[in-house]
DSSP file (Angstrom, degrees, kcal/mol; ACC not computed):
  #  RESIDUE AA STRUCTURE BP1 BP2  ACC     N-H-->O    O-->H-N    N-H-->O    O-->H-N    TCO  KAPPA ALPHA  PHI   PSI    X-CA   Y-CA   Z-CA
    1    1 A X              0   0    0      0, 0.0     2,-0.4     0, 0.0    28,-0.2   0.000 360.0 360.0 360.0 135.5   85.8  -53.1  -12.8
    2    2 A X  E     -A   28   0A   0     26,-2.4    26,-2.3     2,-0.0     2,-0.4  -0.905 360.0-161.9-111.1 142.3   87.3  -55.8  -15.0
    3    3 A X  E     -A   27   0A   0     -2,-0.4     2,-0.4    24,-0.2    24,-0.2  -0.990   8.7-179.6-127.9 123.8   90.6  -55.3  -16.9
    4    4 A X  E     -A   26   0A   0     22,-2.2    22,-3.3    -2,-0.4     2,-0.5  -0.988  13.3-153.5-125.4 131.3   91.6  -57.5  -19.9
    5    5 A X  E     +A   25   0A   0     -2,-0.4     2,-0.3    20,-0.2    20,-0.2  -0.895  25.0 163.5-103.5 130.3   94.8  -57.1  -21.9
    6    6 A X  E     -A   24   0A   0     18,-2.2    18,-2.5    -2,-0.5     2,-0.4  -0.968  32.3-146.8-144.8 161.3   94.8  -58.4  -25.5
    7    7 A X        -     0   0    0     -2,-0.3    16,-0.1    16,-0.2     2,-0.1  -0.766  24.7-175.5-131.1  84.5   96.8  -58.0  -28.6
    8    8 A X        -     0   0    0     -2,-0.4    14,-0.8    14,-0.3     2,-0.6  -0.388  27.2-119.4 -78.7 159.4   94.7  -58.1  -31.8
    9    9 A X        -     0   0    0     12,-0.1     2,-1.0    -2,-0.1    12,-0.1  -0.887  21.3-141.0 -96.4 125.0   96.0  -58.1  -35.3
   10   10 A X    >   -     0   0    0     -2,-0.6     3,-0.9    10,-0.4    10,-0.1  -0.751  17.8-175.1 -89.4 101.3   94.7  -55.1  -37.2
   11   11 A X  T 3  S+     0   0    0     -2,-1.0     5,-0.2     1,-0.2    -1,-0.2   0.541  75.7  71.5 -77.6  -4.5   94.0  -56.4  -40.7
   12   12 A X  T 3  S+     0   0    0      4,-0.1    -1,-0.2     3,-0.1     2,-0.1   0.801  78.8  92.0 -76.9 -29.5   93.1  -53.0  -42.0
   13   13 A X  S X  S-     0   0    0     -3,-0.9     3,-1.4     1,-0.1     4,-0.1  -0.371  82.9-128.5 -66.4 143.2   96.7  -51.9  -41.8
   14   14 A X  T 3  S+     0   0    0      1,-0.3     3,-0.3     2,-0.1    -1,-0.1   0.773 108.1  47.4 -65.0 -24.8   98.7  -52.4  -45.1
   15   15 A X  T >  S+     0   0    0      1,-0.2     3,-1.5     2,-0.1     5,-0.5  -0.051  71.4 124.0-105.6  33.1  101.5  -54.3  -43.2
   16   16 A X  G X   +     0   0    0     -3,-1.4     3,-0.7     1,-0.3    -1,-0.2   0.715  65.6  65.0 -67.9 -19.4   99.2  -56.6  -41.2
   17   17 A X  G 3  S+     0   0    0     -3,-0.3    -1,-0.3     1,-0.2    -2,-0.1   0.655  85.5  73.2 -76.6 -14.3  100.9  -59.7  -42.6
   18   18 A X  G <  S-     0   0    0     -3,-1.5    -1,-0.2     2,-0.1    -2,-0.2   0.799 105.7-124.9 -68.3 -28.1  104.2  -58.7  -40.8
   19   19 A X    <   +     0   0    0     -3,-0.7     2,-0.3    -4,-0.4    -3,-0.1   0.627  48.9 162.0  93.2  15.7  102.5  -59.7  -37.5
   20   20 A X        -     0   0    0     -5,-0.5   -10,-0.4   -10,-0.1     2,-0.4  -0.518  16.9-170.8 -68.7 132.0  103.0  -56.4  -35.6
   21   21 A X        -     0   0    0     -2,-0.3     2,-0.3   -12,-0.1   -12,-0.1  -0.932  12.7-148.5-126.2 149.8  100.6  -56.3  -32.7
   22   22 A X        -     0   0    0    -14,-0.8     2,-0.4    -2,-0.4   -14,-0.3  -0.856  23.4-114.5-112.9 151.0   99.7  -53.6  -30.2
   23   23 A X        -     0   0    0     -2,-0.3     2,-0.3   -16,-0.1   -16,-0.2  -0.721  35.6-176.0 -84.7 132.0   98.7  -53.9  -26.6
   24   24 A X  E     -A    6   0A   0    -18,-2.5   -18,-2.2    -2,-0.4     2,-0.5  -0.939  15.5-147.5-125.5 150.1   95.1  -53.0  -25.8
   25   25 A X  E     -A    5   0A   0     -2,-0.3     2,-0.6   -20,-0.2   -20,-0.2  -0.973   6.7-156.7-117.1 131.1   93.3  -52.8  -22.5
   26   26 A X  E     -A    4   0A   0    -22,-3.3   -22,-2.2    -2,-0.5     2,-0.5  -0.940  10.2-165.1-108.5 120.1   89.6  -53.5  -22.3
   27   27 A X  E     -A    3   0A   0     -2,-0.6     2,-0.4   -24,-0.2   -24,-0.2  -0.894   3.9-171.0-106.9 131.4   87.9  -52.0  -19.3
   28   28 A X  E     -A    2   0A   0    -26,-2.3   -26,-2.4    -2,-0.5     2,-0.3  -0.980   6.3-163.1-122.6 135.4   84.4  -53.1  -18.2
   29   29 A X        -     0   0    0     -2,-0.4     3,-0.1   -28,-0.2    -2,-0.0  -0.858  23.0-145.7-120.5 151.3   82.4  -51.3  -15.5
   30   30 A X  S    S+     0   0    0     -2,-0.3     2,-0.3     1,-0.2    -1,-0.1   0.775  86.5  13.7 -82.7 -28.8   79.5  -52.3  -13.4
   31   31 A X  S  > S-     0   0    0      1,-0.1     4,-1.4     0, 0.0     3,-0.2  -0.953  74.7-112.8-145.6 163.9   78.0  -48.8  -13.4
   32   32 A X  H  > S+     0   0    0     -2,-0.3     4,-2.5     1,-0.2     5,-0.2   0.812 111.7  63.1 -67.6 -32.2   78.3  -45.4  -15.2
   33   33 A X  H  > S+     0   0    0      1,-0.2     4,-1.9     2,-0.2    -1,-0.2   0.913 103.4  48.2 -62.0 -42.2   79.7  -43.7  -12.1
   34   34 A X  H  > S+     0   0    0     -3,-0.2     4,-2.1     1,-0.2    -1,-0.2   0.908 111.0  52.0 -63.0 -41.2   82.7  -46.0  -12.0
   35   35 A X  H  X S+     0   0    0     -4,-1.4     4,-2.5     1,-0.2    -2,-0.2   0.917 108.9  49.5 -59.9 -45.3   83.3  -45.3  -15.7
   36   36 A X  H  X S+     0   0    0     -4,-2.5     4,-2.0     2,-0.2    -1,-0.2   0.852 108.4  53.3 -66.7 -35.2   83.2  -41.6  -15.2
   37   37 A X  H  X S+     0   0    0     -4,-1.9     4,-1.7     2,-0.2    -1,-0.2   0.937 113.3  42.6 -63.4 -46.5   85.7  -41.7  -12.3
   38   38 A X  H  X S+     0   0    0     -4,-2.1     4,-2.6     1,-0.2     5,-0.2   0.890 111.7  55.1 -68.2 -38.6   88.2  -43.6  -14.4
   39   39 A X  H  X S+     0   0    0     -4,-2.5     4,-2.7     1,-0.2     5,-0.2   0.900 106.1  52.0 -60.2 -41.4   87.5  -41.4  -17.4
   40   40 A X  H  X S+     0   0    0     -4,-2.0     4,-1.7     1,-0.2    -1,-0.2   0.913 111.7  46.2 -61.8 -43.9   88.3  -38.3  -15.3
   41   41 A X  H  X S+     0   0    0     -4,-1.7     4,-1.7     2,-0.2    -2,-0.2   0.904 113.9  48.0 -65.7 -42.1   91.7  -39.8  -14.2
   42   42 A X  H  X S+     0   0    0     -4,-2.6     4,-2.3     1,-0.2    -2,-0.2   0.915 110.1  51.1 -67.1 -43.0   92.6  -40.9  -17.7
   43   43 A X  H  X S+     0   0    0     -4,-2.7     4,-2.4     1,-0.2    -1,-0.2   0.865 107.4  54.0 -64.0 -35.2   91.8  -37.6  -19.3
   44   44 A X  H  X S+     0   0    0     -4,-1.7     4,-2.0    -5,-0.2    -1,-0.2   0.914 110.1  46.9 -63.7 -41.7   93.9  -35.8  -16.7
   45   45 A X  H  X S+     0   0    0     -4,-1.7     4,-2.3     2,-0.2    -2,-0.2   0.881 111.1  51.9 -66.9 -38.2   96.9  -38.0  -17.6
   46   46 A X  H  X S+     0   0    0     -4,-2.3     4,-2.5     2,-0.2    -2,-0.2   0.920 109.8  48.7 -64.6 -44.1   96.3  -37.4  -21.3
   47   47 A X  H  X S+     0   0    0     -4,-2.4     4,-2.6     1,-0.2     5,-0.2   0.915 110.8  51.0 -61.9 -42.8   96.2  -33.6  -20.9
   48   48 A X  H  X S+     0   0    0     -4,-2.0     4,-2.2     1,-0.2    -1,-0.2   0.915 111.6  47.2 -61.4 -43.9   99.4  -33.8  -18.9
   49   49 A X  H  X S+     0   0    0     -4,-2.3     4,-2.4     2,-0.2    -1,-0.2   0.891 111.6  50.5 -65.8 -39.9  101.1  -35.8  -21.6
   50   50 A X  H  X S+     0   0    0     -4,-2.5     4,-2.5     2,-0.2    -2,-0.2   0.915 110.9  48.7 -64.5 -42.5   99.9  -33.5  -24.3
   51   51 A X  H  X S+     0   0    0     -4,-2.6     4,-2.3     2,-0.2    -2,-0.2   0.910 112.0  49.1 -63.3 -41.6  101.2  -30.5  -22.5
   52   52 A X  H  X S+     0   0    0     -4,-2.2     4,-2.2    -5,-0.2    -2,-0.2   0.898 111.5  49.7 -64.3 -40.1  104.6  -32.1  -21.9
   53   53 A X  H  X S+     0   0    0     -4,-2.4     4,-2.0     2,-0.2    -2,-0.2   0.905 111.1  49.0 -65.5 -41.8  104.8  -33.1  -25.6
   54   54 A X  H  X S+     0   0    0     -4,-2.5     4,-2.0     1,-0.2    -2,-0.2   0.908 111.9  48.4 -64.1 -42.1  104.0  -29.5  -26.7
   55   55 A X  H  X S+     0   0    0     -4,-2.3     4,-2.0     1,-0.2    -1,-0.2   0.883 111.4  49.2 -68.9 -36.7  106.6  -28.0  -24.4
   56   56 A X  H  X S+     0   0    0     -4,-2.2     4,-2.3     1,-0.2    -1,-0.2   0.870 110.2  52.0 -69.9 -34.3  109.3  -30.4  -25.5
   57   57 A X  H  X S+     0   0    0     -4,-2.0     4,-2.0     2,-0.2    -2,-0.2   0.887 108.4  51.6 -65.5 -38.5  108.5  -29.7  -29.1
   58   58 A X  H  X S+     0   0    0     -4,-2.0     4,-1.6     2,-0.2    -2,-0.2   0.922 112.7  44.4 -65.4 -43.9  108.8  -25.9  -28.5
   59   59 A X  H  X S+     0   0    0     -4,-2.0     4,-2.1     2,-0.2    -2,-0.2   0.890 112.2  51.3 -69.2 -38.9  112.2  -26.3  -26.8
   60   60 A X  H  X S+     0   0    0     -4,-2.3     4,-2.3     1,-0.2    -1,-0.2   0.868 107.9  54.0 -67.0 -33.7  113.5  -28.7  -29.5
   61   61 A X  H  X S+     0   0    0     -4,-2.0     4,-1.9     2,-0.2    -1,-0.2   0.879 107.5  50.8 -65.0 -37.8  112.4  -26.2  -32.2
   62   62 A X  H  X S+     0   0    0     -4,-1.6     4,-1.8     1,-0.2    -2,-0.2   0.920 112.1  46.3 -64.7 -43.8  114.4  -23.5  -30.5
   63   63 A X  H  X S+     0   0    0     -4,-2.1     4,-1.9     2,-0.2    -2,-0.2   0.879 111.7  49.8 -70.0 -37.5  117.5  -25.6  -30.3
   64   64 A X  H  X S+     0   0    0     -4,-2.3     4,-1.0     1,-0.2    -1,-0.2   0.890 113.7  46.3 -69.1 -36.8  117.3  -26.8  -33.9
   65   65 A X  H  < S+     0   0    0     -4,-1.9    -1,-0.2    -5,-0.2    -2,-0.2   0.842 110.6  54.5 -72.1 -31.9  116.8  -23.2  -35.2
   66   66 A X  H  < S+     0   0    0     -4,-1.8    -2,-0.2     1,-0.2    -1,-0.2   0.905 112.6  40.0 -68.5 -42.4  119.6  -22.0  -33.0
   67   67 A X  H  <        0   0    0     -4,-1.9    -1,-0.2     1,-0.2    -2,-0.2   0.646 360.0 360.0 -85.2 -14.9  122.3  -24.4  -34.3
   68   68 A X     <        0   0    0     -4,-1.0    -1,-0.2    -5,-0.2    -2,-0.2   0.441 360.0 360.0-101.4 360.0  121.3  -24.3  -38.0
């Protein structure tokens, strides 16, 4: 597996002249099996982050409604 970090300028964005850049990672695999292993790990992390975000939104909604 090869990993390359790069920061392209997205000229589609309306503020592309400001020079804001995002970090991107490019992953290259020798075989599909390696790709599927990494995909499984990444999807598990994404699900965990989404669940955490949903739960924090639910609690913040309770607190904002309680105090207002």
